[in-house]
C-alpha positions, 0 to 999 in steps of 0.5 A: 696872694700878696701875703703868700708871696711875702711869706715866700720871699721872707724865707729867702730874706731871713736865710739869704739866697744866691751869694755862694761862699765859694765863688763860681768861676765865671771866665767864659769858656768855649764849651763847658767846664767843671764847676768849682766845688760848691760854687752853685750851692742851690744845685741838687741832684734828683735821683730815683734808682739812679741820678735822673735830673737836676733841681734847685733848692728854693726853700729848706724843704722845697726843690724846683725842677722840671715836670718831665723829670717826674716819671718814678714814684720815689725820689731823693735829692742830694745836696752839696754833691760835686763828684758823683763817683766819690763820697766827699763828706758834705752831701745831704741826701733827703727823700722827697715827700710830695711831688707837685707837677704844674696842673697844665703840664702835658707830658705829650707836648713839652713845647706846650710849656708849663714844664715845672714841678715842686718837690717837698722834702721829708726833712729840711736841708741844713743850710751851710757854706755848701748848701744854700737857697737860690734867689728867684726873680720877681714875677714877670721879670725879663732878661736882656738879649745876650745877657750872660747866664750859666747852666749847670748840671751832670748831663752828657758832656756832648751829644751822645757823649758820656754823662758827667760825673762832676758838676759842669757849668757853661756860659749861655747867652740869652736869646730873646723871644723875638729872635728865638721864635723866628722860623729858622730858630725854634719858631712857634715851639717856644712860648713867652713862658720860656727862656732861650739861651745858647744856640751855638757850641754851648748848651745843656744836654740830656741829664741836665733837665730840671736844673737851673739857668743862673743869671747874675742880677744888678745886686750881685746875687744870682737868680735862677731864671730858668728850669732846663726843659728841652734841646733839639732832637738832633743834638744838644749843640745844634746851631740856632736851636738854643736850650729852652728853659721854663721861665721861672718869672712866669710861675712865681705866683704858682710857686708861692701858692703851692708852697703855702698850701702844702 
């Protein structure tokens, strides 16, 4: 196990991770805003017949996403995507070779947890100034209440609204498990294997699933602490119903083992 984890961490150590060449705009905004192009260079668009979800590039040939995103047989990922209505030049489109869903995922119970999947790509991504690897947290790492994180994706701009064509970002403060699991928040629907963030005017929305929750570490690097999982059925911006993410720090061993064995 230790050797597997060392090998996995070695990939990001050699290639570097989560220090964008194009720095993101981290000014706090009330709702969302268009992200600076290529400032989240590990963000991918997961597509089948059309764009369906987001994802995170964690190794040149591996993408992290949500289990509930995997509903078709054939997928590709698009890297260095910004404006989906235009061919801008630096995009890399790579077919998915293998899809590995967490063995304890239950598609009929998203609130049961384990909403996480790994995608092995047919070819390795070309790492450059617009395509980079994400840093993942240490196993068991926790986030502080009200810690500032960013959600990114091409989901709906608001509940029932249009799908974004350009990559969006929004500030989401972390809501600790003690608060989020209170009865007037999410209650027992949230588990310790999840991260809550938001709960006011800002949230992820339909189409952002599988994408990253980006939180800056003390070392100045961005860490993908969450995989976008679910929002309240009444709407994306429901008060005291923050966006719920799969907590990546809970699944580091599974990620490492799966990549090593496949």
